[in-house]
N, C-alpha and C positions, 0 to 999 in steps of 0.2 A: 277838591274836590277830597274825599274822605273815601278812605279802601273799603270799599265791598266787603263782603263775609261770601265765603264758601265751603264748605266741608264737603270732601268727596272721599273715598276706597281707594288703597293701592293694592290688589292681589300680586303677591310675594309668588317671587321666580317669575313676573311678563313682565311683556314690556310696558312702560308707561309711556304716554303723550296726550297732553290737552290743547287743544288751542283755544285764547279768547284772545274777543272781540274788543276794544278797551273803546267807546261813547263819549263824547262832549259836548252840551245841550244838542242829542240825538243824535249826534251826525261822529260819523267812523277821527279819529283820533290821528292825526298824522305823526307817526311816531316817525317820518323822518331823520336820521338822527341818535337816536333812541337807545337804547343798550338794555338787558334785562340781567335782572339777580332774582333767583329763589333758593334759602335752604329752609330743610325740615329740623325740628329740633326735639327733645323728651317734652322739653316744660321750654316756657318764653328765656329765665333765666339761666337755660344750660348752656355754660359753654361748649360745649360738646356739639360737633353738627353731625346730626344721624346722616343727612344726603343733600347734595349741592343738584338743582336740577336743574337742568340746561338747559337754559333758557335764548332765546333768538326775538328779533325783529323777524317774522318771514313775511308780510305784505302791511307797507308803511302805511303808503294808502289809503287801505281798510282799516289798518289799525289794529293787524293781526298779531299777538306772538303767540311763540310755541314754547312748551313747557315740558320735557322728558327724561328718564330716567331710561338706559339700560335693564335688560332682565337677569344680569351680572347685579346690578345695584339696587336691583330689590329682593334679588334675593339673597342680600347681606342685611336687609332693612330686620329685626323681630316683630311680630306679630306687634299688634297695640295700637295705641291713638297719638298721635304726637302732634304741634305743632307749625303753621308754616307759613311766610309770607310773602310779599313777591313786591316788590322793588323795578323801576325803571327811571333810567338817568339818563336828565337830557344832555346834547352836547355842549350843553352852557355849564353841565357839574350839577344840576338841580336834580334832584332826588325825593321820584312820588314812592309812597305806596299806596299797591293799587287794588290791591285783593291780602287776605289774610284768611284764616280760621285754622280747622284739623284733617289733621287723614289720619284714617284707620287703614291699618294694614292686616289684610285680613293673608291670614296661614296657607303656605304651599301643602298640598297633599304630593303633588305627581312631581318627583325632583331624578 
């Protein structure tokens, strides 16, 4: 399986949450025993992490994972365009990148 590409926008100062449903051969992927990791950086080779998404398997049998950031986390991110990816790790330790792309952070006016 190769990683999909999905670009999205985070509004600075708001609570961010995305539910992703993973499929394998047109059926929901069973994610029992899997964990989720996702980070955002200014560039692919940057050593500085801009944000670490809280990632969890929210419905293993339906292949659903949730990525989220709190409003205080998104407030701390400067306006701009960043890169991210999402990896899942099986109970046996196999790591698979499932998603990658750009994140645009739009500035907050109301503070």
